[in-house]
Biopython code that builds the backbone (N, CA, C, O; Angstrom):
import numpy as np
from Bio.PDB.StructureBuilder import StructureBuilder

atoms = [
    (1, "MET", "N", (66.067, -71.902, -15.825)),
    (1, "MET", "CA", (66.810, -73.053, -16.350)),
    (1, "MET", "C", (68.162, -72.639, -16.924)),
    (1, "MET", "O", (69.160, -73.351, -16.806)),
    (2, "GLU", "N", (68.157, -71.458, -17.551)),
    (2, "GLU", "CA", (69.408, -71.003, -18.166)),
    (2, "GLU", "C", (70.456, -70.729, -17.098)),
    (2, "GLU", "O", (71.624, -71.070, -17.289)),
    (3, "ILE", "N", (70.076, -70.130, -15.991)),
    (3, "ILE", "CA", (71.010, -69.850, -14.929)),
    (3, "ILE", "C", (71.564, -71.183, -14.334)),
    (3, "ILE", "O", (72.767, -71.353, -14.136)),
    (4, "ALA", "N", (70.639, -72.085, -14.073)),
    (4, "ALA", "CA", (71.055, -73.410, -13.536)),
    (4, "ALA", "C", (72.026, -74.105, -14.435)),
    (4, "ALA", "O", (73.030, -74.642, -13.967)),
    (5, "TYR", "N", (71.749, -74.110, -15.744)),
    (5, "TYR", "CA", (72.621, -74.808, -16.667)),
    (5, "TYR", "C", (73.993, -74.169, -16.808)),
    (5, "TYR", "O", (75.006, -74.856, -16.938)),
    (6, "LYS", "N", (74.006, -72.844, -16.780)),
    (6, "LYS", "CA", (75.292, -72.131, -16.846)),
    (6, "LYS", "C", (76.149, -72.443, -15.597)),
    (6, "LYS", "O", (77.353, -72.670, -15.718)),
    (7, "ILE", "N", (75.566, -72.453, -14.470)),
    (7, "ILE", "CA", (76.287, -72.788, -13.202)),
    (7, "ILE", "C", (76.817, -74.221, -13.295)),
    (7, "ILE", "O", (77.983, -74.490, -13.006)),
    (8, "ALA", "N", (75.951, -75.108, -13.695)),
    (8, "ALA", "CA", (76.327, -76.553, -13.745)),
    (8, "ALA", "C", (77.486, -76.755, -14.744)),
    (8, "ALA", "O", (78.385, -77.557, -14.496)),
    (9, "SER", "N", (77.458, -76.043, -15.838)),
    (9, "SER", "CA", (78.500, -76.229, -16.864)),
    (9, "SER", "C", (79.870, -75.752, -16.424)),
    (9, "SER", "O", (80.876, -76.111, -17.036)),
    (10, "LEU", "N", (79.926, -74.938, -15.360)),
    (10, "LEU", "CA", (81.197, -74.433, -14.897)),
    (10, "LEU", "C", (81.742, -75.169, -13.610)),
    (10, "LEU", "O", (82.709, -74.725, -12.991)),
    (11, "THR", "N", (81.110, -76.251, -13.260)),
    (11, "THR", "CA", (81.531, -76.918, -12.016)),
    (11, "THR", "C", (82.153, -78.277, -12.336)),
    (11, "THR", "O", (82.249, -78.671, -13.498)),
    (12, "LYS", "N", (82.564, -78.968, -11.315)),
    (12, "LYS", "CA", (83.242, -80.257, -11.441)),
    (12, "LYS", "C", (82.322, -81.365, -11.944)),
    (12, "LYS", "O", (81.099, -81.229, -11.973)),
    (13, "SER", "N", (82.953, -82.459, -12.337)),
    (13, "SER", "CA", (82.222, -83.636, -12.866)),
    (13, "SER", "C", (81.164, -84.146, -11.915)),
    (13, "SER", "O", (81.283, -84.031, -10.695)),
    (14, "ASN", "N", (80.100, -84.725, -12.518)),
    (14, "ASN", "CA", (78.961, -85.240, -11.792)),
    (14, "ASN", "C", (78.317, -84.147, -10.994)),
    (14, "ASN", "O", (77.983, -84.348, -9.826)),
    (15, "CYS", "N", (78.138, -83.021, -11.577)),
    (15, "CYS", "CA", (77.532, -81.867, -10.884)),
    (15, "CYS", "C", (76.021, -81.776, -11.160)),
    (15, "CYS", "O", (75.542, -82.019, -12.268)),
    (16, "VAL", "N", (75.314, -81.416, -10.103)),
    (16, "VAL", "CA", (73.917, -81.063, -10.255)),
    (16, "VAL", "C", (73.717, -79.742, -9.476)),
    (16, "VAL", "O", (74.328, -79.515, -8.432)),
    (17, "VAL", "N", (72.851, -78.895, -10.020)),
    (17, "VAL", "CA", (72.551, -77.615, -9.441)),
    (17, "VAL", "C", (71.074, -77.446, -9.324)),
    (17, "VAL", "O", (70.347, -77.773, -10.261)),
    (18, "TYR", "N", (70.601, -76.952, -8.222)),
    (18, "TYR", "CA", (69.176, -76.658, -7.985)),
    (18, "TYR", "C", (69.080, -75.121, -7.929)),
    (18, "TYR", "O", (69.771, -74.488, -7.132)),
    (19, "VAL", "N", (68.240, -74.534, -8.758)),
    (19, "VAL", "CA", (68.035, -73.113, -8.757)),
    (19, "VAL", "C", (66.554, -72.778, -8.543)),
    (19, "VAL", "O", (65.676, -73.403, -9.138)),
    (20, "LYS", "N", (66.299, -71.816, -7.712)),
    (20, "LYS", "CA", (64.918, -71.356, -7.482)),
    (20, "LYS", "C", (64.913, -69.847, -7.397)),
    (20, "LYS", "O", (65.720, -69.233, -6.700)),
    (21, "ASN", "N", (63.964, -69.263, -8.139)),
    (21, "ASN", "CA", (63.878, -67.757, -8.155)),
    (21, "ASN", "C", (65.214, -67.132, -8.514)),
    (21, "ASN", "O", (65.637, -66.160, -7.888)),
    (22, "SER", "N", (65.867, -67.674, -9.501)),
    (22, "SER", "CA", (67.154, -67.139, -10.032)),
    (22, "SER", "C", (68.328, -67.214, -8.993)),
    (22, "SER", "O", (69.325, -66.504, -9.128)),
    (23, "ALA", "N", (68.188, -68.053, -8.004)),
    (23, "ALA", "CA", (69.266, -68.202, -6.996)),
    (23, "ALA", "C", (69.542, -69.675, -6.808)),
    (23, "ALA", "O", (68.623, -70.492, -6.748)),
    (24, "MET", "N", (70.812, -70.005, -6.716)),
    (24, "MET", "CA", (71.215, -71.394, -6.454)),
    (24, "MET", "C", (70.875, -71.739, -5.008)),
    (24, "MET", "O", (71.312, -71.065, -4.075)),
    (25, "VAL", "N", (70.085, -72.805, -4.836)),
    (25, "VAL", "CA", (69.721, -73.267, -3.485)),
    (25, "VAL", "C", (70.443, -74.526, -3.079)),
    (25, "VAL", "O", (70.460, -74.878, -1.899)),
    (26, "ALA", "N", (71.042, -75.212, -4.033)),
    (26, "ALA", "CA", (71.751, -76.450, -3.734)),
    (26, "ALA", "C", (72.691, -76.827, -4.882)),
    (26, "ALA", "O", (72.360, -76.652, -6.055)),
    (27, "VAL", "N", (73.865, -77.345, -4.522)),
    (27, "VAL", "CA", (74.798, -77.855, -5.542)),
    (27, "VAL", "C", (75.472, -79.097, -4.997)),
    (27, "VAL", "O", (75.826, -79.161, -3.820)),
    (28, "GLY", "N", (75.644, -80.061, -5.844)),
    (28, "GLY", "CA", (76.421, -81.291, -5.532)),
    (28, "GLY", "C", (77.370, -81.564, -6.649)),
    (28, "GLY", "O", (76.979, -81.548, -7.817)),
    (29, "MET", "N", (78.655, -81.824, -6.311)),
    (29, "MET", "CA", (79.609, -82.059, -7.400)),
    (29, "MET", "C", (80.782, -82.861, -6.925)),
    (29, "MET", "O", (81.020, -83.004, -5.725)),
    (30, "GLY", "N", (81.511, -83.381, -7.877)),
    (30, "GLY", "CA", (82.728, -84.128, -7.554)),
    (30, "GLY", "C", (82.488, -85.512, -6.943)),
    (30, "GLY", "O", (83.411, -86.134, -6.416)),
    (31, "MET", "N", (81.273, -85.972, -7.017)),
    (31, "MET", "CA", (80.944, -87.320, -6.432)),
    (31, "MET", "C", (81.243, -88.394, -7.522)),
    (31, "MET", "O", (81.463, -88.074, -8.690)),
    (32, "THR", "N", (81.241, -89.611, -7.108)),
    (32, "THR", "CA", (81.455, -90.693, -8.085)),
    (32, "THR", "C", (80.208, -91.043, -8.896)),
    (32, "THR", "O", (80.288, -91.738, -9.910)),
    (33, "SER", "N", (79.079, -90.564, -8.446)),
    (33, "SER", "CA", (77.847, -90.802, -9.188)),
    (33, "SER", "C", (76.981, -89.536, -9.124)),
    (33, "SER", "O", (77.029, -88.762, -8.168)),
    (34, "ARG", "N", (76.198, -89.366, -10.174)),
    (34, "ARG", "CA", (75.335, -88.204, -10.287)),
    (34, "ARG", "C", (74.227, -88.264, -9.234)),
    (34, "ARG", "O", (73.863, -87.222, -8.690)),
    (35, "VAL", "N", (73.690, -89.413, -8.934)),
    (35, "VAL", "CA", (72.626, -89.503, -7.955)),
    (35, "VAL", "C", (73.169, -89.172, -6.550)),
    (35, "VAL", "O", (72.459, -88.558, -5.754)),
    (36, "ASP", "N", (74.398, -89.563, -6.240)),
    (36, "ASP", "CA", (75.021, -89.185, -4.947)),
    (36, "ASP", "C", (75.194, -87.687, -4.916)),
    (36, "ASP", "O", (74.961, -87.094, -3.863)),
    (37, "ALA", "N", (75.579, -87.039, -5.974)),
    (37, "ALA", "CA", (75.700, -85.603, -6.013)),
    (37, "ALA", "C", (74.365, -84.940, -5.757)),
    (37, "ALA", "O", (74.263, -83.971, -5.004)),
    (38, "ALA", "N", (73.342, -85.482, -6.400)),
    (38, "ALA", "CA", (71.977, -84.892, -6.208)),
    (38, "ALA", "C", (71.492, -85.067, -4.788)),
    (38, "ALA", "O", (70.875, -84.159, -4.230)),
    (39, "LYS", "N", (71.757, -86.211, -4.195)),
    (39, "LYS", "CA", (71.303, -86.438, -2.841)),
    (39, "LYS", "C", (72.105, -85.563, -1.825)),
    (39, "LYS", "O", (71.558, -85.063, -0.842)),
    (40, "ALA", "N", (73.408, -85.407, -2.107)),
    (40, "ALA", "CA", (74.207, -84.568, -1.237)),
    (40, "ALA", "C", (73.759, -83.111, -1.292)),
    (40, "ALA", "O", (73.721, -82.428, -0.269)),
    (41, "ALA", "N", (73.420, -82.640, -2.492)),
    (41, "ALA", "CA", (72.951, -81.291, -2.639)),
    (41, "ALA", "C", (71.618, -81.049, -1.866)),
    (41, "ALA", "O", (71.436, -80.050, -1.170)),
    (42, "LEU", "N", (70.719, -82.021, -2.040)),
    (42, "LEU", "CA", (69.423, -81.884, -1.346)),
    (42, "LEU", "C", (69.562, -81.964, 0.156)),
    (42, "LEU", "O", (68.866, -81.268, 0.894)),
    (43, "ARG", "N", (70.483, -82.833, 0.615)),
    (43, "ARG", "CA", (70.718, -82.966, 2.061)),
    (43, "ARG", "C", (71.264, -81.629, 2.629)),
    (43, "ARG", "O", (70.860, -81.173, 3.698)),
    (44, "LYS", "N", (72.184, -81.037, 1.874)),
    (44, "LYS", "CA", (72.789, -79.750, 2.318)),
    (44, "LYS", "C", (71.722, -78.652, 2.344)),
    (44, "LYS", "O", (71.680, -77.846, 3.273)),
    (45, "ALA", "N", (70.874, -78.625, 1.339)),
    (45, "ALA", "CA", (69.809, -77.626, 1.271)),
    (45, "ALA", "C", (68.866, -77.791, 2.469)),
    (45, "ALA", "O", (68.451, -76.817, 3.096)),
    (46, "GLU", "N", (68.550, -79.025, 2.757)),
    (46, "GLU", "CA", (67.637, -79.322, 3.899)),
    (46, "GLU", "C", (68.341, -78.927, 5.180)),
    (46, "GLU", "O", (67.697, -78.325, 6.039)),
    (47, "ASP", "N", (69.597, -79.218, 5.365)),
    (47, "ASP", "CA", (70.336, -78.843, 6.562)),
    (47, "ASP", "C", (70.353, -77.350, 6.796)),
    (47, "ASP", "O", (70.341, -76.884, 7.935)),
    (48, "MET", "N", (70.380, -76.597, 5.690)),
    (48, "MET", "CA", (70.436, -75.132, 5.739)),
    (48, "MET", "C", (69.035, -74.490, 5.774)),
    (48, "MET", "O", (68.902, -73.268, 5.831)),
    (49, "GLY", "N", (68.017, -75.322, 5.739)),
    (49, "GLY", "CA", (66.678, -74.828, 5.790)),
    (49, "GLY", "C", (66.194, -74.223, 4.476)),
    (49, "GLY", "O", (65.253, -73.429, 4.481)),
    (50, "LEU", "N", (66.819, -74.583, 3.343)),
    (50, "LEU", "CA", (66.448, -74.055, 2.060)),
    (50, "LEU", "C", (65.391, -74.947, 1.414)),
    (50, "LEU", "O", (65.513, -76.171, 1.447)),
    (51, "ASP", "N", (64.385, -74.363, 0.843)),
    (51, "ASP", "CA", (63.271, -75.074, 0.197)),
    (51, "ASP", "C", (63.599, -75.273, -1.283)),
    (51, "ASP", "O", (63.857, -74.313, -2.009)),
    (52, "THR", "N", (63.585, -76.515, -1.709)),
    (52, "THR", "CA", (63.844, -76.835, -3.130)),
    (52, "THR", "C", (62.570, -77.022, -3.972)),
    (52, "THR", "O", (62.633, -77.228, -5.184)),
    (53, "LYS", "N", (61.453, -76.946, -3.318)),
    (53, "LYS", "CA", (60.131, -77.108, -3.984)),
    (53, "LYS", "C", (60.003, -75.978, -5.035)),
    (53, "LYS", "O", (60.141, -74.795, -4.725)),
    (54, "GLY", "N", (59.736, -76.393, -6.282)),
    (54, "GLY", "CA", (59.569, -75.431, -7.360)),
    (54, "GLY", "C", (60.873, -75.050, -8.034)),
    (54, "GLY", "O", (60.900, -74.149, -8.873)),
    (55, "SER", "N", (61.946, -75.721, -7.677)),
    (55, "SER", "CA", (63.259, -75.374, -8.260)),
    (55, "SER", "C", (63.464, -76.081, -9.614)),
    (55, "SER", "O", (62.668, -76.909, -10.055)),
    (56, "VAL", "N", (64.564, -75.703, -10.224)),
    (56, "VAL", "CA", (65.017, -76.305, -11.530)),
    (56, "VAL", "C", (66.258, -77.120, -11.201)),
    (56, "VAL", "O", (67.083, -76.688, -10.396)),
    (57, "LEU", "N", (66.403, -78.291, -11.809)),
    (57, "LEU", "CA", (67.583, -79.119, -11.647)),
    (57, "LEU", "C", (68.336, -79.109, -12.952)),
    (57, "LEU", "O", (67.769, -79.380, -14.011)),
    (58, "ALA", "N", (69.630, -78.792, -12.877)),
    (58, "ALA", "CA", (70.530, -78.810, -14.080)),
    (58, "ALA", "C", (71.718, -79.694, -13.787)),
    (58, "ALA", "O", (72.195, -79.779, -12.655)),
    (59, "SER", "N", (72.194, -80.362, -14.851)),
    (59, "SER", "CA", (73.371, -81.194, -14.791)),
    (59, "SER", "C", (74.313, -80.809, -15.923)),
    (59, "SER", "O", (73.862, -80.421, -17.001)),
    (60, "GLU", "N", (75.616, -80.912, -15.686)),
    (60, "GLU", "CA", (76.564, -80.580, -16.733)),
    (60, "GLU", "C", (76.723, -81.696, -17.751)),
    (60, "GLU", "O", (77.328, -81.482, -18.801)),
    (61, "ALA", "N", (76.206, -82.857, -17.475)),
    (61, "ALA", "CA", (76.274, -84.014, -18.337)),
    (61, "ALA", "C", (74.962, -84.814, -18.239)),
    (61, "ALA", "O", (74.065, -84.487, -17.461)),
    (62, "PHE", "N", (74.890, -85.843, -19.034)),
    (62, "PHE", "CA", (73.662, -86.650, -19.053)),
    (62, "PHE", "C", (73.407, -87.359, -17.730)),
    (62, "PHE", "O", (74.321, -87.626, -16.950)),
    (63, "PHE", "N", (72.163, -87.646, -17.515)),
    (63, "PHE", "CA", (71.742, -88.520, -16.409)),
    (63, "PHE", "C", (71.776, -89.944, -16.889)),
    (63, "PHE", "O", (71.005, -90.265, -17.793)),
    (64, "PRO", "N", (72.601, -90.830, -16.366)),
    (64, "PRO", "CA", (72.702, -92.202, -16.856)),
    (64, "PRO", "C", (71.499, -93.074, -16.481)),
    (64, "PRO", "O", (71.171, -94.030, -17.184)),
    (65, "PHE", "N", (70.862, -92.742, -15.392)),
    (65, "PHE", "CA", (69.735, -93.516, -14.912)),
    (65, "PHE", "C", (68.627, -92.538, -14.407)),
    (65, "PHE", "O", (68.895, -91.354, -14.204)),
    (66, "ARG", "N", (67.454, -93.020, -14.218)),
    (66, "ARG", "CA", (66.332, -92.136, -13.828)),
    (66, "ARG", "C", (66.348, -91.841, -12.313)),
    (66, "ARG", "O", (65.557, -91.013, -11.860)),
    (67, "ASP", "N", (67.199, -92.473, -11.532)),
    (67, "ASP", "CA", (67.186, -92.309, -10.089)),
    (67, "ASP", "C", (67.344, -90.797, -9.688)),
    (67, "ASP", "O", (66.715, -90.351, -8.729)),
    (68, "SER", "N", (68.146, -90.057, -10.394)),
    (68, "SER", "CA", (68.312, -88.621, -10.058)),
    (68, "SER", "C", (67.024, -87.871, -10.360)),
    (68, "SER", "O", (66.674, -86.932, -9.645)),
    (69, "ILE", "N", (66.310, -88.275, -11.416)),
    (69, "ILE", "CA", (65.032, -87.627, -11.766)),
    (69, "ILE", "C", (63.979, -87.962, -10.678)),
    (69, "ILE", "O", (63.203, -87.101, -10.265)),
    (70, "ASP", "N", (63.976, -89.194, -10.243)),
    (70, "ASP", "CA", (63.041, -89.583, -9.196)),
    (70, "ASP", "C", (63.341, -88.799, -7.890)),
    (70, "ASP", "O", (62.413, -88.335, -7.228)),
    (71, "SER", "N", (64.590, -88.657, -7.534)),
    (71, "SER", "CA", (64.943, -87.883, -6.324)),
    (71, "SER", "C", (64.542, -86.417, -6.467)),
    (71, "SER", "O", (64.095, -85.781, -5.513)),
    (72, "ALA", "N", (64.711, -85.907, -7.665)),
    (72, "ALA", "CA", (64.362, -84.507, -7.916)),
    (72, "ALA", "C", (62.883, -84.305, -7.777)),
    (72, "ALA", "O", (62.448, -83.300, -7.214)),
    (73, "ALA", "N", (62.088, -85.235, -8.278)),
    (73, "ALA", "CA", (60.640, -85.140, -8.168)),
    (73, "ALA", "C", (60.204, -85.148, -6.707)),
    (73, "ALA", "O", (59.328, -84.383, -6.304)),
    (74, "GLU", "N", (60.833, -86.030, -5.914)),
    (74, "GLU", "CA", (60.508, -86.070, -4.476)),
    (74, "GLU", "C", (60.845, -84.757, -3.780)),
    (74, "GLU", "O", (60.208, -84.399, -2.789)),
    (75, "ALA", "N", (61.853, -84.031, -4.298)),
    (75, "ALA", "CA", (62.287, -82.746, -3.717)),
    (75, "ALA", "C", (61.435, -81.610, -4.211)),
    (75, "ALA", "O", (61.598, -80.483, -3.743)),
    (76, "GLY", "N", (60.521, -81.858, -5.149)),
    (76, "GLY", "CA", (59.664, -80.775, -5.651)),
    (76, "GLY", "C", (60.201, -80.048, -6.860)),
    (76, "GLY", "O", (59.700, -78.980, -7.211)),
    (77, "VAL", "N", (61.221, -80.607, -7.510)),
    (77, "VAL", "CA", (61.743, -79.943, -8.705)),
    (77, "VAL", "C", (60.678, -79.960, -9.806)),
    (77, "VAL", "O", (59.982, -80.952, -10.024)),
    (78, "LYS", "N", (60.586, -78.805, -10.492)),
    (78, "LYS", "CA", (59.583, -78.672, -11.526)),
    (78, "LYS", "C", (60.070, -78.861, -12.967)),
    (78, "LYS", "O", (59.260, -79.124, -13.857)),
    (79, "CYS", "N", (61.330, -78.735, -13.202)),
    (79, "CYS", "CA", (61.854, -79.028, -14.523)),
    (79, "CYS", "C", (63.361, -79.377, -14.436)),
    (79, "CYS", "O", (64.051, -79.025, -13.480)),
    (80, "VAL", "N", (63.816, -80.061, -15.447)),
    (80, "VAL", "CA", (65.167, -80.583, -15.496)),
    (80, "VAL", "C", (65.788, -80.187, -16.827)),
    (80, "VAL", "O", (65.127, -80.222, -17.865)),
    (81, "ILE", "N", (67.079, -79.806, -16.790)),
    (81, "ILE", "CA", (67.800, -79.516, -18.024)),
    (81, "ILE", "C", (69.159, -80.251, -17.949)),
    (81, "ILE", "O", (69.865, -80.176, -16.943)),
    (82, "GLU", "N", (69.499, -80.953, -19.031)),
    (82, "GLU", "CA", (70.752, -81.646, -19.132)),
    (82, "GLU", "C", (71.028, -81.852, -20.632)),
    (82, "GLU", "O", (70.097, -81.845, -21.438)),
    (83, "PRO", "N", (72.282, -82.030, -20.998)),
    (83, "PRO", "CA", (72.617, -82.112, -22.445)),
    (83, "PRO", "C", (72.255, -83.415, -23.134)),
    (83, "PRO", "O", (72.290, -83.475, -24.363)),
    (84, "GLY", "N", (71.915, -84.444, -22.406)),
    (84, "GLY", "CA", (71.628, -85.691, -23.025)),
    (84, "GLY", "C", (72.903, -86.426, -23.393)),
    (84, "GLY", "O", (73.997, -85.952, -23.086)),
    (85, "GLY", "N", (72.783, -87.578, -24.046)),
    (85, "GLY", "CA", (73.884, -88.363, -24.514)),
    (85, "GLY", "C", (73.944, -89.730, -23.880)),
    (85, "GLY", "O", (74.848, -90.509, -24.184)),
    (86, "SER", "N", (73.026, -90.038, -23.025)),
    (86, "SER", "CA", (73.016, -91.356, -22.351)),
    (86, "SER", "C", (72.322, -92.384, -23.329)),
    (86, "SER", "O", (71.450, -92.017, -24.116)),
    (87, "VAL", "N", (72.735, -93.633, -23.241)),
    (87, "VAL", "CA", (72.077, -94.643, -24.005)),
    (87, "VAL", "C", (70.642, -94.854, -23.493)),
    (87, "VAL", "O", (69.815, -95.496, -24.140)),
    (88, "ARG", "N", (70.388, -94.297, -22.323)),
    (88, "ARG", "CA", (69.036, -94.393, -21.689)),
    (88, "ARG", "C", (68.301, -93.053, -21.759)),
    (88, "ARG", "O", (67.420, -92.812, -20.934)),
    (89, "ASP", "N", (68.626, -92.173, -22.709)),
    (89, "ASP", "CA", (67.985, -90.886, -22.804)),
    (89, "ASP", "C", (66.439, -90.995, -22.835)),
    (89, "ASP", "O", (65.751, -90.221, -22.169)),
    (90, "ASP", "N", (65.916, -91.937, -23.593)),
    (90, "ASP", "CA", (64.454, -92.103, -23.668)),
    (90, "ASP", "C", (63.874, -92.402, -22.316)),
    (90, "ASP", "O", (62.814, -91.877, -21.975)),
    (91, "GLU", "N", (64.531, -93.226, -21.535)),
    (91, "GLU", "CA", (64.053, -93.541, -20.191)),
    (91, "GLU", "C", (64.116, -92.270, -19.298)),
    (91, "GLU", "O", (63.193, -92.005, -18.529)),
    (92, "ILE", "N", (65.169, -91.524, -19.408)),
    (92, "ILE", "CA", (65.319, -90.305, -18.579)),
    (92, "ILE", "C", (64.247, -89.286, -18.948)),
    (92, "ILE", "O", (63.640, -88.678, -18.066)),
    (93, "ILE", "N", (64.014, -89.097, -20.225)),
    (93, "ILE", "CA", (62.961, -88.158, -20.648)),
    (93, "ILE", "C", (61.620, -88.589, -20.192)),
    (93, "ILE", "O", (60.829, -87.785, -19.700)),
    (94, "GLU", "N", (61.346, -89.871, -20.348)),
    (94, "GLU", "CA", (60.035, -90.435, -19.871)),
    (94, "GLU", "C", (59.882, -90.210, -18.395)),
    (94, "GLU", "O", (58.792, -89.853, -17.949)),
    (95, "ALA", "N", (60.945, -90.405, -17.598)),
    (95, "ALA", "CA", (60.863, -90.166, -16.154)),
    (95, "ALA", "C", (60.535, -88.725, -15.871)),
    (95, "ALA", "O", (59.653, -88.435, -15.063)),
    (96, "ALA", "N", (61.236, -87.808, -16.527)),
    (96, "ALA", "CA", (60.976, -86.397, -16.353)),
    (96, "ALA", "C", (59.559, -86.025, -16.742)),
    (96, "ALA", "O", (58.910, -85.251, -16.038)),
    (97, "ASN", "N", (59.068, -86.560, -17.847)),
    (97, "ASN", "CA", (57.714, -86.276, -18.296)),
    (97, "ASN", "C", (56.658, -86.823, -17.319)),
    (97, "ASN", "O", (55.574, -86.254, -17.194)),
    (98, "GLU", "N", (56.973, -87.911, -16.640)),
    (98, "GLU", "CA", (56.034, -88.446, -15.630)),
    (98, "GLU", "C", (55.701, -87.416, -14.533)),
    (98, "GLU", "O", (54.585, -87.371, -14.016)),
    (99, "PHE", "N", (56.710, -86.590, -14.198)),
    (99, "PHE", "CA", (56.529, -85.661, -13.150)),
    (99, "PHE", "C", (56.194, -84.278, -13.675)),
    (99, "PHE", "O", (56.005, -83.349, -12.889)),
]
sb = StructureBuilder()
sb.init_structure("model")
sb.init_model(0)
sb.init_chain("A")
sb.init_seg("    ")
for serial, (resi, resn, name, xyz) in enumerate(atoms, 1):
    if name == "N":
        sb.init_residue(resn, " ", resi, " ")
    sb.init_atom(name, np.array(xyz, "f"), 0.0, 1.0, " ", f" {name:<3s}", serial, name[0])
structure = sb.get_structure()
């Protein structure tokens, strides 16, 4: 989680990073929405034959909606780290706890 969060904190806005076994397996950034960045990262990982099951998802800023968490769960992400700050933080935490 620490590696994923450090990478995410050094990238462009609306960034998400997927890390597995201490290696970045997907990154999405510079998109107009965080969920689009997450989907782009997962699509690229899939295109390259990289497995995201068991990975960690990090974001450089809060998740405004649970859609990114739902996408992460579908991809097999096991934990999520983000700084919080959304008016919907309780909903985001609840979504993460569901998975």
